[in-house]
N, C-alpha and C positions, 0 to 999 in steps of 0.2 A: 504494500500500500504506500502511496505517496501523497503528499499534500502540497498545496500551493500557498505561499505566504507573500503578501505584498506589504511594504511599509513605506511611509511617507516621511521625508526629512523637511522640517520647517526651517525658517530662517535661523532660529536659535541652534538647531542641529547643524546646519551648514556652517554657522560661525564656529562651532566646535572643531569641525574638520579644517576650516580655514586657518585656525590657530595651529593645528597640527602641521599644516603645510608650511606656515611661517617658521615653526620650530625645525622642520626638516630642512628648509633652505639654509638656516643657520648651521645645522649639522653638516651640510654639504659645502660650506664655505671652504675654499682652498682645495677642494677636490677637483681632479681633472675630469674631462668628459668621459674618459675611459673608466675611471673609478666610479663615477655615477652610474654608468651602464652596468659595470660589474656588480654593484650592489643590488640592482634590479634582477640581474641574472641569478645571483646567489639566492634571492628570495624565491624565485621560481624553482630553483633546485631544491630548496627546503620544502616547498609546497608539494613536490612530487614524492616526497618520502612519507607522507601521511595521507589519511583519508580526508578528502574535502568534498563538500556537496557540489553537484554539477553546476549550479548557478554561480558558484565561486570559480569553478574551472573555466566557465565561459568568459569571465572577466579576466582571469589570468592569461587566457589565450590572447585577449586584446592587449594586455601588457606586453606579451611576447611580440605582438605586431609593432608596438611602439619601439621596442628594442631593435627589431629588424629594420625599422625605418631609418634609424641613424647608423646602422651597420651596413646596410645594403649598398654595395659599390655602384650598382647600376642605377639605383634610385637617386643617389647623390643629392640629398636635400641641400638647398641654399643655406648658408650659415644662420640667417635669421630664423628660418623655419626649423632648423635643427635645434636651435636654442629653445624654441617653444616646446618641443618634445622633451628635451633634456630637463627643462623646468618641471615637467610632469613627473619625470623619473626621480627627481630629487627626494620625493617622499620616502623612497626606499633606502635612502642613506641614513635614516634616523633609526638607531637600534631600539628606541623606546616607542613601540607601536601603541596605538590606542588600545588594542587588544593584543596581548602577547601571542606570537605565532604558535607557541607550543600548547595553547588551549585546544583541546580536542574539538573537532568539527568547525568551531566558530573562530579559530585562531587567525584565519585570514579574512574574516568578514570585513574588518576595517580597511584592509588592503583592497578588497573588492569594491567597497564604496568609493575609495579614492580613485581607483581605476575607472569606475563608472563616471565620476565627475570629470576625469581627464578625457574620457572618450567623448563626452558631450562637448568639452572645450576644443577637442582636436577632431571633431567630426569630419570636417572637409579634408584634413590631412589623411585620416584613415581611409576615407572613401576613395580618395585619389590613389593611395598606395594599393588598396585592394584591386582597383581597376588595372593598375600597372602590373601587379603580380599576375592577374588573370591574363592580361595581354601577353606577358612574357611567356607564361606557361603554354598558352595556345600556339603562339608563334614558334616556340621551341619545339613543340610536338610536331608542328607542320614541317619544320626544317630538319627534323630528326636529330635534335641535340638535347642534352639535359639542361634544364633551366639553371641548375646549380653551377654549371660551368661558364655561364655568361656573365661578363662584366659590363663595361661600357661598350655599346655598339651603336653605330649610326641609326639603325632601324629602331633600336630601343630609345635612343636619345630623343628622336622626334616625338614619340608617344609620351615620353616623360615630360618634355617641355609643354605639350598640350595640357597634360593633367595638372602640372604645377600651376600653370596659368589659370586653369579652371578653379583650382583650389584657392588661389589668391582672390579671384573674383567673387567666389561664394563667401569666403571669409569676410571680405570687405562689405559685401551686401548684408551679412548678418552681424556686423560689428555693433556691439552694445546691446545684444539681445540676451546676455547672460549665458547660462549653461545651455540654453536651447534644448533641442530634442536629441535623444540618443541616436547613435548610428543604426541601432536596431540589430546589431550583430547577434545578440542573444535572444532575439524575438523569434516567435514561431515561424514567421514568414521566411526566415533565413536559416531555419534549423537544419536544412539539408544542404546548406551551402558548402561546397568543396573549395577550400582555399588554394589559390595558385601558390607555387613554391615561393618561399622566402627564407632568409637565413635565420630561422627561429631556433629556440632551444627547448620550448615547453612541449611536452608530449602528453596526450590523453592516455588513459589506461590505468 
């Protein structure tokens, strides 16, 4: 038997997490981009050692996408866009979680909430990257090569530039709208979505 739970975060609740974000940014001061990414990777590695609910796994998969976005040689985010993603990853540099990760079942709940907030903030970045990965996977299959072997190529660069331009336009259009709506990755309409290859580290199972 399974049950569905929904919960609502009001302004006071969000303020609590915003304080956690500020604390995490202070903890990340002086850390290199590589160290920030490594902290997020370490958290994902720890999450795979314990049982966690599927709804948390779904969010951790999105964190994995954020990590891949800044690591993917072919995606090659412009520096300003990369900083937006790294800013979201800074939360995982703070060893003092809102809920300690070693708490059974719910230890990664606060991480899932933070990821969901980041997903809403980075909606257009994630949507563009998803489309890029799908395009790369489809084209690689058509050309008879493995997506994982591809770096920067002219035919990928053209699509990349189109998607980054679209990302900027949509983000500018939505500027000032707050968290906006979720990308919907964990929603039922995309439950059967097969992700195009990306340099991720998080595995279901």
